Backbone as CSV, one residue per row, in Angstrom:
resi,resn,N_x,N_y,N_z,CA_x,CA_y,CA_z,C_x,C_y,C_z
1,MET,-17.438,-4.310,-12.887,-16.000,-3.814,-13.324,-15.684,-3.309,-14.407
2,PRO,-14.918,-2.605,-14.808,-14.593,-2.034,-16.040,-13.736,-3.076,-16.774
3,GLN,-13.597,-3.187,-18.037,-13.469,-3.854,-18.778,-12.088,-2.762,-19.589
4,GLU,-11.978,-1.912,-19.467,-11.086,-0.822,-19.938,-9.632,-1.443,-19.347
5,ASP,-8.701,-0.737,-19.914,-7.365,-0.644,-19.108,-7.494,0.740,-18.301
6,GLN,-6.212,1.102,-17.588,-6.175,2.542,-16.902,-5.978,3.186,-17.957
7,TYR,-5.279,3.230,-18.992,-5.197,4.438,-19.877,-6.535,4.950,-20.863
8,SER,-7.576,4.056,-20.584,-8.853,4.446,-21.223,-9.519,5.647,-20.747
9,LEU,-10.208,6.225,-21.366,-10.874,7.437,-21.368,-12.395,7.358,-20.811
10,VAL,-12.324,7.615,-19.480,-13.832,7.061,-19.280,-14.307,8.152,-17.945
11,ASN,-15.573,8.470,-17.535,-15.730,8.976,-16.346,-15.106,8.473,-15.012
12,PRO,-14.265,9.156,-14.485,-13.659,8.500,-13.114,-14.647,8.208,-12.126
13,VAL,-15.987,8.889,-12.213,-16.698,8.819,-11.062,-17.201,7.366,-11.240
14,THR,-17.468,7.342,-12.176,-18.573,6.119,-12.673,-17.736,4.948,-13.021
15,ARG,-16.236,5.146,-13.179,-15.689,4.102,-13.568,-15.758,2.623,-12.879
16,TYR,-16.068,3.073,-11.613,-16.560,1.464,-10.406,-17.687,1.928,-10.184
17,ASP,-18.689,0.842,-9.620,-19.795,1.018,-9.013,-19.661,1.286,-7.449
18,ARG,-20.406,1.546,-6.841,-20.394,1.604,-5.293,-20.050,0.270,-4.811
19,VAL,-19.233,0.151,-3.985,-19.016,-0.980,-3.340,-20.453,-1.662,-2.502
20,GLU,-20.921,-0.780,-1.657,-22.088,-0.846,-1.066,-21.986,-2.276,-0.479
21,PRO,-21.097,-2.433,0.545,-20.556,-3.656,1.353,-21.596,-4.117,2.151
22,PRO,-22.209,-5.487,2.570,-23.019,-5.853,3.535,-22.016,-6.006,4.836
23,ILE,-22.434,-5.787,5.776,-21.624,-5.877,7.286,-21.008,-7.042,7.005
24,GLN,-19.794,-7.201,7.804,-18.832,-8.642,7.581,-17.436,-8.157,8.578
25,HIS,-17.545,-9.244,9.190,-16.023,-9.265,10.050,-15.147,-10.528,9.844
26,GLN,-14.201,-10.191,10.024,-12.861,-11.173,9.570,-11.847,-11.072,10.877
27,PRO,-11.187,-11.772,11.760,-10.363,-11.472,12.546,-8.811,-10.904,11.824
28,GLU,-8.079,-10.136,12.312,-6.910,-9.419,11.689,-6.079,-10.808,11.257
29,PRO,-5.391,-10.707,10.173,-5.436,-9.539,9.360,-6.340,-9.346,7.879
30,GLY,-7.244,-10.730,8.196,-8.183,-10.518,7.350,-7.860,-11.041,5.844
31,VAL,-8.590,-11.874,5.168,-8.438,-12.504,3.967,-9.321,-11.844,2.929
32,GLN,-8.482,-11.454,2.202,-9.385,-10.435,0.700,-10.045,-11.286,0.096
33,ALA,-9.635,-12.670,-0.167,-10.400,-13.676,-1.155,-11.756,-13.873,-0.666
34,ARG,-11.935,-13.604,0.745,-13.309,-14.220,1.769,-13.793,-12.856,1.866
35,MET,-13.660,-11.903,0.847,-14.430,-10.637,1.320,-15.885,-10.662,0.219
36,THR,-16.579,-9.838,0.731,-17.811,-9.623,-0.373,-17.821,-7.758,-0.420
37,PRO,-17.926,-7.484,-1.714,-17.431,-7.999,-2.787,-15.887,-7.949,-2.642
38,VAL,-15.070,-8.883,-3.647,-13.947,-8.895,-3.299,-13.270,-7.719,-3.989
39,PRO,-12.201,-7.174,-3.634,-11.619,-5.806,-4.335,-11.163,-6.142,-5.597
40,ASP,-11.265,-5.140,-6.334,-10.510,-5.301,-7.502,-9.241,-4.650,-7.563
41,LEU,-8.206,-5.515,-8.043,-6.590,-5.343,-7.865,-6.047,-5.155,-9.013
42,GLY,-6.758,-4.976,-10.137,-6.706,-4.621,-11.584,-6.084,-5.801,-12.468
43,GLU,-6.516,-7.242,-11.656,-6.402,-8.240,-12.425,-6.709,-8.313,-13.935
44,ALA,-7.848,-7.868,-14.255,-8.178,-8.057,-15.863,-8.106,-6.843,-16.386
45,THR,-7.573,-5.542,-15.691,-7.230,-4.231,-16.393,-6.312,-3.733,-16.422
46,TYR,-4.982,-3.948,-15.838,-4.139,-3.020,-15.677,-3.200,-3.499,-16.817
47,ARG,-2.492,-2.691,-17.811,-1.849,-3.014,-18.748,-0.619,-2.376,-18.734
48,GLY,0.616,-3.280,-18.786,1.772,-2.699,-18.573,2.475,-2.244,-19.889
49,SER,3.768,-1.463,-19.840,4.197,-0.535,-21.025,5.773,-0.769,-20.745
50,GLY,6.381,-1.673,-20.014,7.653,-1.641,-19.747,8.138,-0.580,-18.851
51,ARG,7.625,0.393,-18.148,8.200,1.440,-17.248,8.717,1.183,-16.095
52,LEU,9.017,-0.303,-16.065,9.870,-0.668,-15.076,10.659,-1.623,-15.088
53,ASP,11.139,-1.789,-16.289,11.882,-2.872,-16.960,13.065,-3.695,-16.224
54,GLY,13.353,-4.562,-15.591,14.529,-5.095,-15.254,14.837,-4.582,-13.745
55,ARG,13.862,-3.838,-13.322,13.826,-3.149,-11.866,13.494,-4.141,-10.845
56,ARG,13.602,-4.024,-9.420,13.428,-4.810,-8.476,13.170,-4.539,-7.342
57,ALA,11.582,-4.985,-6.567,10.828,-4.205,-5.930,10.482,-5.188,-4.777
58,LEU,10.872,-4.479,-3.582,10.131,-5.253,-2.301,8.776,-4.014,-2.095
59,ILE,7.786,-4.733,-1.366,6.307,-4.172,-1.172,6.146,-4.793,0.226
60,THR,6.107,-4.080,0.931,5.407,-5.243,2.228,3.668,-4.596,2.161
61,GLY,3.122,-5.846,2.804,1.797,-5.720,2.605,1.422,-5.747,1.347
62,GLY,1.956,-6.942,0.342,1.698,-7.078,-0.835,0.934,-7.901,-1.462
63,ASP,0.530,-8.822,-0.267,-0.478,-9.901,-0.568,-1.891,-9.528,-0.756
64,SER,-2.422,-8.244,-0.577,-3.914,-7.893,-1.069,-4.154,-6.564,-0.913
65,GLY,-5.265,-6.192,-1.159,-5.193,-4.481,-1.171,-4.544,-4.019,-2.291
66,ILE,-3.926,-2.373,-1.870,-3.151,-1.422,-2.262,-1.855,-2.370,-2.612
67,GLY,-1.321,-3.234,-1.726,-0.078,-3.735,-1.957,0.112,-4.753,-3.181
68,GLY,-1.214,-5.468,-3.004,-1.291,-6.732,-4.025,-1.589,-5.753,-5.322
69,ALA,-2.580,-4.799,-5.577,-2.505,-4.088,-6.975,-1.026,-3.429,-7.539
70,VAL,-0.328,-3.216,-6.261,0.886,-2.691,-6.833,1.946,-3.614,-7.497
71,ALA,1.772,-4.995,-6.563,2.826,-5.934,-7.172,2.281,-6.233,-8.380
72,ILE,1.185,-6.369,-9.012,0.395,-6.679,-10.286,0.848,-5.481,-11.041
73,ALA,0.579,-4.828,-10.621,1.201,-3.483,-11.898,2.877,-3.520,-11.986
74,PHE,3.718,-3.650,-10.901,5.053,-3.516,-11.019,5.385,-4.847,-12.102
75,ALA,4.927,-5.827,-11.731,5.234,-6.987,-12.529,4.830,-6.888,-14.041
76,ARG,3.533,-6.434,-14.465,3.240,-6.344,-15.832,4.030,-4.994,-16.329
77,GLU,4.852,-4.107,-15.595,5.713,-3.278,-15.913,7.089,-3.476,-16.167
78,GLY,7.319,-4.879,-15.866,8.605,-5.331,-16.167,9.345,-5.653,-14.741
79,ALA,8.921,-5.544,-13.765,9.867,-5.498,-12.456,9.445,-7.094,-11.856
80,ASP,10.836,-7.394,-11.139,10.779,-8.528,-10.307,10.089,-8.065,-9.071
81,VAL,9.704,-8.732,-8.000,8.812,-8.584,-7.039,8.978,-9.240,-5.935
82,VAL,9.141,-9.020,-4.814,9.082,-9.659,-3.278,7.810,-8.759,-2.525
83,ILE,7.355,-9.744,-2.292,5.983,-8.982,-1.215,6.025,-9.854,0.195
84,THR,5.564,-8.989,1.055,5.602,-9.530,2.405,4.312,-9.782,2.871
85,HIS,3.717,-10.537,3.885,2.553,-10.679,4.320,2.687,-11.364,5.948
86,LEU,1.451,-11.180,6.693,1.241,-11.943,7.443,0.743,-13.373,7.671
87,PRO,1.091,-14.170,8.861,0.605,-15.739,8.658,-0.937,-15.404,8.601
88,GLY,-1.436,-16.581,7.778,-3.041,-16.384,7.490,-3.468,-15.751,6.152
89,GLU,-2.542,-15.140,5.603,-2.989,-14.447,4.279,-2.108,-14.979,3.005
90,GLU,-1.515,-16.400,3.209,-1.373,-17.473,2.212,-2.157,-17.615,0.800
91,GLU,-3.379,-17.258,0.913,-4.173,-17.705,0.092,-4.075,-16.576,-0.890
92,ASP,-4.050,-15.197,-0.143,-4.186,-13.843,-1.104,-2.742,-14.173,-1.664
93,ALA,-1.778,-14.218,-1.169,-0.340,-14.182,-1.580,0.075,-14.904,-2.723
94,ALA,-0.845,-16.332,-2.771,-0.695,-17.182,-3.967,-1.350,-16.349,-5.059
95,HIS,-2.211,-15.960,-4.696,-3.086,-15.320,-5.840,-2.030,-14.015,-6.742
96,ILE,-1.391,-13.335,-5.925,-0.508,-12.306,-6.323,0.518,-12.979,-6.951
97,LEU,1.218,-14.103,-6.634,2.409,-14.381,-7.086,1.962,-14.709,-8.306
98,SER,1.023,-16.029,-8.531,0.286,-16.322,-9.749,0.539,-15.319,-10.641
99,LEU,-0.121,-14.289,-10.580,-0.160,-13.236,-11.195,1.238,-12.682,-11.806
100,VAL,1.948,-12.256,-10.830,3.791,-11.982,-11.114,3.952,-12.916,-12.066
101,GLU,3.695,-14.143,-11.948,4.660,-15.301,-12.842,3.892,-15.398,-14.675
102,ASP,2.683,-14.869,-14.227,1.916,-14.693,-15.633,2.338,-13.683,-16.191
103,ALA,3.054,-12.710,-15.483,3.380,-11.329,-16.330,5.019,-11.764,-16.681
104,GLY,5.559,-13.014,-16.391,6.541,-13.328,-16.877,8.007,-12.740,-15.884
105,ARG,7.754,-12.600,-14.567,8.606,-12.047,-13.855,8.615,-13.014,-12.661
106,ARG,9.823,-12.522,-11.900,10.037,-13.587,-10.808,9.297,-12.811,-9.472
107,GLY,8.837,-13.770,-8.876,8.219,-13.393,-7.563,8.300,-14.248,-6.826
108,ARG,8.275,-13.354,-5.611,8.433,-14.464,-4.073,7.660,-13.706,-3.053
109,ALA,7.055,-14.366,-2.006,6.539,-14.146,-0.984,6.927,-14.776,0.675
110,ILE,7.202,-13.501,1.493,7.857,-13.736,2.649,6.758,-13.480,3.924
111,VAL,6.666,-14.664,4.402,5.969,-14.220,5.797,6.943,-13.307,7.016
112,ALA,6.176,-12.238,7.118,6.984,-11.371,8.000,6.083,-10.736,8.803
113,ASP,6.100,-10.576,10.268,5.427,-9.653,11.291,5.939,-8.164,11.254
114,VAL,5.925,-7.154,10.454,7.283,-6.122,10.610,7.042,-5.178,11.408
115,SER,6.551,-5.510,12.786,6.657,-4.776,14.070,7.790,-5.270,15.071
116,ASP,8.374,-6.150,14.308,9.757,-6.484,15.141,10.748,-5.954,14.073
117,ALA,11.635,-5.339,14.816,13.093,-4.937,14.123,13.973,-5.954,13.291
118,GLU,14.138,-6.919,14.006,15.068,-8.232,13.412,14.629,-8.628,12.525
119,THR,13.014,-8.900,12.346,12.416,-9.298,11.357,12.392,-8.633,10.017
120,CYS,12.328,-7.085,10.116,12.385,-6.172,9.297,13.768,-6.232,8.587
121,ARG,14.879,-6.376,9.398,16.174,-6.187,8.822,16.395,-8.012,8.021
122,ARG,15.620,-8.727,8.411,15.814,-10.162,7.890,15.160,-10.164,6.281
123,LEU,13.959,-9.627,6.565,12.985,-9.555,5.327,13.949,-8.803,4.540
124,VAL,14.740,-7.748,4.682,15.210,-6.902,3.425,16.388,-7.844,2.928
125,ALA,16.634,-8.290,3.951,18.434,-9.234,3.106,17.866,-10.178,2.219
126,ASP,16.647,-10.940,2.958,16.057,-12.007,2.078,15.533,-11.712,0.633
127,ALA,15.117,-10.357,0.876,14.467,-9.931,-0.487,15.426,-9.587,-1.490
128,ALA,16.568,-8.860,-1.087,17.608,-8.433,-1.797,18.662,-9.719,-2.515
129,ASP,18.919,-10.584,-1.519,19.168,-11.746,-2.062,18.631,-12.389,-3.183
130,PHE,17.100,-12.728,-3.112,16.681,-13.284,-3.958,16.372,-12.589,-5.291
131,LEU,16.350,-11.303,-4.969,15.997,-10.303,-6.338,17.493,-9.972,-6.860
132,GLY,18.458,-10.042,-6.400,19.815,-9.739,-6.612,20.164,-7.947,-6.269
133,GLY,19.314,-7.456,-5.749,19.494,-5.890,-5.203,18.184,-5.568,-5.043
134,LEU,18.305,-4.143,-4.559,16.626,-3.261,-4.685,16.959,-2.339,-5.527
135,ASP,15.792,-2.045,-6.158,15.684,-0.539,-7.073,14.433,-0.023,-6.281
136,ILE,13.394,-0.563,-5.967,12.348,0.049,-5.436,11.788,-0.778,-3.841
137,LEU,11.809,0.406,-3.291,10.920,0.038,-1.829,9.619,0.495,-1.604
138,VAL,8.719,0.028,-1.470,7.206,0.055,-1.046,6.867,-0.232,0.364
139,ASN,7.070,0.959,1.285,6.530,0.714,2.422,4.922,0.755,2.605
140,ASN,4.364,-0.365,2.562,2.931,-0.115,2.485,1.979,-1.058,3.758
141,ALA,2.619,-2.296,4.456,2.033,-2.598,5.163,1.611,-1.736,6.161
142,GLY,0.109,-2.330,6.788,-0.477,-1.304,7.890,-1.061,-1.975,8.850
143,LYS,-1.191,-1.254,10.015,-2.148,-1.937,11.145,-3.251,-0.588,11.273
144,GLN,-4.752,-1.243,11.241,-5.588,-0.159,11.662,-7.086,-0.797,12.326
145,VAL,-7.420,-0.415,13.605,-8.578,-0.744,14.292,-8.882,0.216,14.998
146,ALA,-10.054,0.500,14.452,-11.037,1.559,15.329,-11.418,1.313,16.598
147,VAL,-11.512,2.323,17.242,-11.705,2.125,18.755,-12.471,3.613,18.984
148,ASP,-13.518,3.516,19.662,-14.201,4.643,19.749,-14.103,5.650,20.886
149,ARG,-13.492,5.157,22.102,-13.188,6.028,22.939,-11.705,5.781,23.334
150,LEU,-11.166,7.061,23.518,-9.529,6.723,23.951,-9.549,5.836,25.288
151,GLU,-10.149,5.988,26.309,-10.521,5.190,27.356,-10.226,3.663,27.359
152,ASP,-10.518,3.408,25.967,-10.886,2.082,25.344,-9.555,1.628,24.473
153,LEU,-8.549,2.447,24.259,-7.500,2.287,23.312,-6.377,1.830,24.086
154,SER,-6.180,0.370,23.939,-5.192,-0.001,25.033,-4.015,0.552,24.588
155,ASP,-2.715,0.682,25.639,-1.509,0.747,25.473,-0.671,0.034,24.369
156,GLU,-1.481,-0.948,24.311,-0.565,-2.616,23.703,-0.965,-2.093,22.445
157,GLN,-2.234,-1.536,21.944,-2.739,-1.331,20.450,-1.852,-0.239,19.807
158,PHE,-1.862,0.826,20.792,-1.224,1.882,20.340,0.339,1.729,20.060
159,GLU,0.656,1.155,20.841,2.257,0.849,20.238,2.431,-0.254,19.119
160,SER,1.530,-1.187,19.225,1.781,-2.078,17.938,1.474,-1.425,16.826
161,THR,0.532,-0.254,16.491,0.265,0.507,15.446,1.130,1.087,14.870
162,PHE,1.849,2.070,15.911,3.314,2.933,15.513,4.152,1.745,15.171
163,ARG,4.470,0.780,15.925,5.492,-0.411,15.528,5.440,-0.736,13.865
164,THR,4.143,-1.154,13.743,3.876,-1.752,12.264,3.723,-0.732,11.616
165,ASN,2.951,0.568,11.480,3.276,1.532,10.536,4.298,2.497,10.368
166,VAL,4.845,2.800,11.454,5.877,3.810,11.479,7.636,3.281,11.631
167,PHE,7.767,2.783,12.932,8.887,1.786,13.167,9.329,0.901,12.122
168,ALA,8.206,0.122,11.579,8.774,-0.896,10.180,9.076,0.047,9.119
169,THR,8.793,1.075,8.832,9.057,2.244,7.736,10.539,2.441,7.926
170,PHE,10.816,2.958,9.129,12.352,3.341,9.345,13.080,2.041,9.540
171,TRP,12.516,0.854,10.372,13.616,-0.371,10.050,13.761,-0.693,8.730
172,ILE,12.930,-0.928,8.133,12.667,-1.422,6.443,13.955,-0.411,5.784
173,THR,13.482,0.778,5.570,14.337,1.791,4.861,15.681,1.618,5.120
174,LYS,15.879,2.158,6.445,17.340,1.727,6.912,18.100,0.609,6.700
175,ALA,17.497,-0.317,6.747,18.569,-1.874,6.503,18.242,-1.770,4.501
176,ALA,17.354,-1.175,3.658,17.461,-1.349,2.402,18.532,-0.418,1.953
177,MET,19.111,0.674,2.832,20.158,1.744,2.280,21.508,0.890,1.788
178,ALA,21.697,-0.453,2.453,22.798,-1.056,1.883,22.532,-1.704,0.504
179,HIS,21.285,-1.537,-0.118,20.973,-2.414,-1.434,20.741,-1.195,-2.771
180,LEU,20.032,-0.188,-2.125,19.564,0.855,-2.761,20.355,1.760,-3.627
181,ARG,20.563,1.985,-4.719,21.674,2.707,-5.548,21.232,3.678,-6.315
182,GLU,21.670,4.706,-6.535,21.445,5.937,-7.424,20.390,5.415,-8.435
183,GLY,19.321,6.438,-8.470,18.471,5.823,-9.101,16.905,5.110,-8.745
184,ALA,17.363,4.866,-7.431,16.226,4.178,-6.619,15.260,4.862,-6.288
185,SER,14.007,4.208,-6.010,12.806,4.813,-5.357,12.374,4.153,-4.227
186,ILE,12.002,5.157,-3.132,11.332,4.671,-2.041,9.804,5.256,-1.985
187,ILE,8.726,4.338,-1.844,7.412,4.991,-1.859,6.733,4.386,-0.812
188,ASN,6.101,5.594,0.605,5.642,5.252,1.608,4.205,5.346,1.332
189,THR,3.387,4.488,1.969,1.852,4.531,2.018,1.066,5.310,3.366
190,ALA,0.980,6.693,3.207,0.160,7.439,4.168,-1.328,7.072,4.123
191,SER,-1.985,8.377,4.357,-3.776,8.243,4.048,-3.973,9.660,4.203
192,LEU,-5.229,9.646,3.743,-6.072,11.005,3.887,-5.927,11.248,5.434
193,GLU,-5.979,10.586,6.114,-6.127,10.525,7.700,-4.961,11.449,8.014
194,ALA,-4.026,11.524,7.487,-2.526,12.181,8.113,-2.975,13.740,8.189
195,TYR,-4.376,14.076,7.142,-4.886,15.356,7.254,-6.055,15.741,7.978
196,LYS,-6.828,14.396,7.667,-8.428,14.700,8.259,-8.542,13.418,9.198
197,PRO,-7.886,13.223,10.188,-7.852,11.860,11.091,-9.263,11.611,11.544
198,ALA,-9.620,10.705,11.589,-10.938,9.840,12.386,-10.650,9.966,13.656
199,PRO,-11.851,10.189,14.085,-11.935,10.259,15.769,-11.614,9.014,16.706
200,ASP,-12.144,7.917,15.585,-12.009,6.371,16.190,-10.810,5.592,15.735
201,ARG,-9.841,6.226,14.925,-8.687,6.191,14.512,-7.459,6.827,14.992
202,LEU,-7.429,7.129,16.024,-6.102,8.088,16.463,-5.092,7.752,16.272
203,ASP,-4.752,6.530,16.816,-3.401,5.891,16.722,-3.098,5.747,14.932
204,TYR,-3.808,5.166,14.053,-3.613,5.033,12.551,-3.417,6.154,12.189
205,ALA,-4.231,7.179,12.531,-4.171,8.633,11.669,-2.834,9.328,12.305
206,ALA,-2.463,8.700,13.213,-1.516,9.448,13.849,-0.172,9.023,13.376
207,THR,-0.200,7.487,13.093,0.980,7.085,11.900,1.280,7.546,10.766
208,LYS,0.218,7.890,10.146,-0.021,8.316,8.699,0.732,9.766,8.712
209,ALA,0.447,10.493,9.440,1.018,11.943,9.493,2.419,11.704,9.847
210,ALA,2.686,11.150,10.699,4.263,10.827,11.205,4.753,10.330,9.806
211,ILE,4.172,8.918,8.872,4.887,8.480,7.583,5.121,9.669,6.678
212,ASN,4.245,10.790,6.974,4.334,11.928,5.693,5.397,12.929,5.940
213,ASN,5.435,12.806,7.629,6.485,13.841,7.713,7.719,13.211,7.074
214,LEU,8.019,11.942,8.123,9.199,11.540,7.944,9.773,11.049,6.237
215,SER,8.690,10.936,5.750,8.928,10.687,4.155,9.695,12.101,3.576
216,LYS,9.127,13.349,3.868,9.546,14.616,3.352,11.056,14.723,3.813
217,GLY,11.371,14.422,5.087,12.761,14.708,5.610,13.622,13.793,5.140
218,LEU,13.409,12.696,4.961,14.242,11.756,4.252,14.431,11.986,2.873
219,ALA,13.583,12.399,2.063,13.363,12.833,0.809,14.569,13.859,0.686
220,GLN,14.774,14.811,1.444,15.859,15.870,1.585,17.294,15.065,2.030
221,GLN,17.380,14.269,2.746,18.266,13.700,3.082,19.102,12.764,2.046
222,LEU,18.376,12.118,1.339,18.799,10.831,0.387,18.823,11.644,-1.116
223,ALA,18.534,12.816,-1.439,18.839,13.590,-2.310,20.109,13.754,-2.867
224,PRO,20.952,13.800,-1.923,22.585,13.685,-2.451,22.953,12.475,-3.301
225,ARG,22.342,11.388,-2.499,22.442,10.235,-3.005,21.887,9.488,-4.415
226,GLY,20.809,10.579,-4.912,20.129,9.914,-5.967,19.149,9.073,-5.643
227,ILE,18.825,8.698,-4.439,17.440,8.116,-4.343,15.962,9.310,-3.612
228,ARG,14.999,8.944,-4.536,13.828,9.604,-4.079,13.014,8.854,-3.690
229,VAL,12.240,9.908,-2.289,11.520,9.418,-1.341,10.020,10.115,-1.609
230,ASN,8.920,9.431,-1.956,7.346,10.034,-2.324,6.646,9.225,-1.425
231,VAL,5.281,9.785,-1.308,4.040,9.227,-0.752,2.938,9.112,-1.153
232,VAL,2.201,8.014,-1.261,0.888,7.914,-1.840,-0.209,8.265,-0.688
233,ALA,-0.935,8.775,-0.754,-2.314,9.145,0.647,-3.188,8.900,0.029
234,PRO,-3.809,7.489,0.061,-5.142,7.019,-0.506,-6.309,7.705,0.524
235,GLY,-7.501,7.803,-0.035,-8.520,8.161,0.821,-9.520,6.597,1.156
236,PRO,-10.660,6.718,1.262,-11.295,5.529,1.576,-11.474,4.629,0.630
237,VAL,-10.731,3.324,0.381,-10.254,2.150,-0.288,-10.795,0.974,0.247
238,TRP,-11.432,0.175,-0.871,-12.101,-1.207,-0.229,-11.052,-2.002,0.103
239,THR,-10.472,-2.168,0.938,-9.386,-3.476,1.248,-9.857,-4.340,2.645
240,ALA,-8.848,-5.399,2.775,-9.256,-6.332,3.990,-8.860,-5.284,5.323
241,LEU,-8.502,-4.596,5.321,-8.515,-3.375,6.564,-9.739,-3.341,7.338
242,GLN,-10.647,-2.844,5.995,-12.180,-2.576,6.489,-13.131,-3.648,7.053
243,VAL,-12.427,-5.134,6.818,-13.317,-5.929,7.491,-12.647,-6.733,8.738
244,SER,-11.627,-6.247,8.944,-10.890,-7.032,9.920,-10.535,-5.989,11.184
245,GLY,-11.876,-5.094,11.424,-11.768,-4.172,12.569,-11.405,-2.573,12.223
246,GLY,-11.189,-2.379,11.012,-10.658,-1.148,10.521,-11.714,-0.402,10.828
247,VAL,-12.986,-0.389,10.488,-14.106,0.603,10.467,-15.274,-0.072,11.244
248,SER,-16.006,0.921,11.700,-16.975,0.327,12.559,-18.271,0.077,11.510
249,ASP,-19.071,-0.786,12.037,-20.456,-1.714,11.285,-20.868,-0.444,10.535
250,GLU,-21.301,0.939,11.374,-21.851,2.104,10.666,-21.162,2.579,9.639
251,GLN,-19.706,2.936,9.699,-19.108,3.567,8.913,-18.580,2.091,7.701
252,MET,-18.717,1.043,7.757,-19.005,0.253,6.596,-19.929,0.275,5.803
253,ALA,-20.942,0.419,6.562,-22.343,0.870,5.721,-22.565,1.735,4.747
254,ALA,-21.851,2.717,5.135,-21.665,4.190,4.825,-20.413,4.248,3.875
255,PHE,-19.664,3.351,3.290,-18.212,3.739,3.146,-18.004,4.173,1.992
256,ASP,-19.299,4.178,1.256,-19.359,4.728,-0.203,-19.208,6.306,0.023
257,ASP,-19.667,6.771,0.953,-20.206,8.128,1.097,-19.399,9.178,1.470
258,GLU,-18.287,8.790,1.698,-17.070,9.750,2.316,-16.589,10.753,1.472
259,ASN,-16.358,10.191,0.061,-15.489,11.497,-0.943,-16.580,11.945,-1.999
260,THR,-15.871,12.569,-2.613,-16.943,13.563,-3.623,-17.423,12.676,-4.526
261,TYR,-16.369,11.498,-5.049,-17.162,10.808,-6.109,-18.121,10.118,-5.461
262,GLN,-18.391,10.035,-4.257,-19.624,9.146,-3.654,-19.573,7.692,-4.063
263,ARG,-18.164,7.252,-4.089,-17.939,5.610,-4.080,-16.310,5.370,-3.417
264,SER,-16.172,4.660,-2.869,-15.235,4.034,-2.379,-14.221,3.681,-3.551
265,GLY,-12.934,3.808,-3.300,-11.823,3.844,-4.387,-11.426,2.094,-4.252
266,GLN,-10.877,1.591,-5.652,-10.433,0.191,-5.652,-9.072,0.093,-5.543
267,PRO,-8.340,-1.004,-5.342,-6.975,-0.849,-4.890,-6.186,-0.818,-6.436
268,ALA,-7.197,-0.991,-7.488,-6.476,-1.049,-9.125,-6.444,0.262,-9.706
269,GLU,-7.187,1.252,-8.726,-6.926,2.687,-8.973,-5.817,3.353,-8.168
270,LEU,-5.256,2.750,-7.632,-4.035,3.269,-6.607,-2.857,3.019,-7.223
271,ALA,-2.700,1.776,-7.976,-1.581,1.183,-8.658,-0.580,2.277,-9.522
272,PRO,-1.476,2.977,-10.290,-0.472,3.682,-11.244,-0.019,4.654,-10.687
273,ALA,-0.481,5.194,-9.539,0.389,6.396,-8.673,1.820,5.781,-8.170
274,TYR,1.410,4.321,-7.895,2.787,3.776,-7.386,4.044,3.804,-8.372
275,VAL,3.352,3.243,-9.625,3.960,3.076,-10.864,4.503,4.211,-11.137
276,TYR,3.854,5.301,-11.276,4.879,6.571,-11.460,5.595,6.933,-11.000
277,LEU,5.399,6.643,-9.434,6.802,7.318,-8.606,7.728,6.335,-8.438
278,ALA,7.791,5.243,-9.072,8.688,3.972,-9.203,9.266,4.365,-10.209
279,SER,9.016,4.828,-11.282,9.773,4.790,-12.653,10.532,6.357,-13.010
280,ALA,11.316,5.884,-13.632,11.986,7.055,-13.843,11.580,8.325,-14.651
281,GLU,10.571,8.226,-15.294,9.768,9.697,-15.829,9.320,10.498,-14.462
282,SER,9.198,10.229,-13.172,9.149,10.759,-11.988,10.334,11.117,-11.550
283,GLY,11.422,11.690,-12.130,12.588,11.734,-11.504,12.929,13.157,-11.038
284,TYR,12.002,13.950,-11.469,12.383,15.254,-10.775,11.035,15.590,-9.479
285,VAL,10.557,14.288,-9.215,9.774,14.286,-8.128,10.456,13.584,-6.808
286,SER,10.711,14.416,-5.702,10.927,13.370,-4.540,10.283,14.552,-3.312
287,GLY,10.016,13.868,-2.405,9.168,14.722,-0.932,8.056,15.136,-1.430
288,ALA,7.125,14.582,-2.418,6.105,14.613,-3.022,4.678,13.938,-1.995
289,THR,3.608,14.230,-1.909,2.651,13.491,-1.626,1.546,13.600,-2.547
290,LEU,1.394,12.460,-3.027,0.383,11.966,-4.248,-0.876,11.495,-3.810
291,ASN,-2.091,12.156,-3.415,-3.118,12.182,-2.915,-4.093,11.611,-3.836
292,VAL,-4.460,10.037,-3.544,-5.762,9.525,-4.735,-6.655,9.256,-3.713
293,ASN,-7.686,10.113,-3.902,-9.079,10.222,-2.421,-10.278,10.085,-3.282
294,GLY,-10.371,10.389,-4.653,-11.828,10.372,-5.422,-12.302,11.769,-4.941
295,GLY,-11.394,12.925,-5.022,-11.697,14.436,-4.806,-11.985,15.136,-3.749
296,MET,-11.261,14.219,-2.583,-11.474,14.768,-1.425,-10.277,15.502,-1.101
297,VAL,-10.426,17.230,-0.763,-9.466,18.358,-0.785,-8.771,18.216,0.350
298,THR,-7.312,18.574,0.032,-6.235,18.202,0.858,-5.225,19.176,1.116
299,PRO,-4.655,19.815,2.076,-3.591,20.756,1.793,-2.446,20.714,0.748
C-alpha cells in the first residue's frame, strides 16, 4: 500500500497493487475486517486540510468500503459524522468510529436496515439530533447479489435491491429536507453499471441507473433552495460487496482485469471525489456524475 497521501504526484495506474483476491465467501452483508486482502480506506494516507470544518454529515453504509473511506476523509476534513450499518457489521463500524474520534470529531453509528421506510425516517431524525442538524447527506448503502439467470432472480431479491438502493435514497433524502439548509450537499452513489450493466446483476444495475436519473432531476428541483445534488459512479472497487455474493467466483478471480488500469480500485481512491462534492469549492457543480473507475469510458 502507498505511503503517500492523496496529494502526492504518483503514477495512478501503479499507485496500488492488483488485489488478486483468493476466492472467498461471506454471508450478507459481509465484514470487511475478515476479507483477504482487507480493503484500504485511506487509514494511513488520507490527509485532511479543513475543507469541511464544522459540517455535519450522515453517511449510509458508512461502516466499510467506500462509505467507510468517506467517513474517515470527512472527519479528517473537519466534519462530525453519523454512519449507518446493518446488524453484524459492528466490528467494521467500531473501526471507523475510532478513526473519526482520532481525527478529533464526533461520530456515531446507527444500526439500521434502510430497506424500511420508517427506519429511514427514524435514522435521519436520530442523526440530525446527534449532530445538531445536517449539512451533508451521502446515500451510499447498497445491495448487490449476482444471479446468472433471470429465471433464478427472485421477486423478493428484485424488490429488496430496489428498496435498499433506490427507495432508501428517496426516503432518506425526503426526511433530510427538514434539516438541510442552504449550501447543503447531497451525494448519491451510483455505479459504472448505470451505463454498462453486468448481465448477472440486472436488479443492481437498474437501481444504479435509477439513482443517477433521480439525482439529476432532484438537482434541478433543489437548486432554488441552494441545495446541490451530485453522484459518484464507481467502477470495480474492492469492498465487502464482492465477497458476500456480489460477484461470481469467476469474476472475483478476474476482478483486477475489468478496467483500463488493470487493477481494481481501493475505497481510499473514491473518498476525495465525495470530499470535493461535499465541499464549498464545488459550489457550481450540481446534477453531475463524477465517474471514478480506473479509466473506463462512460457517456
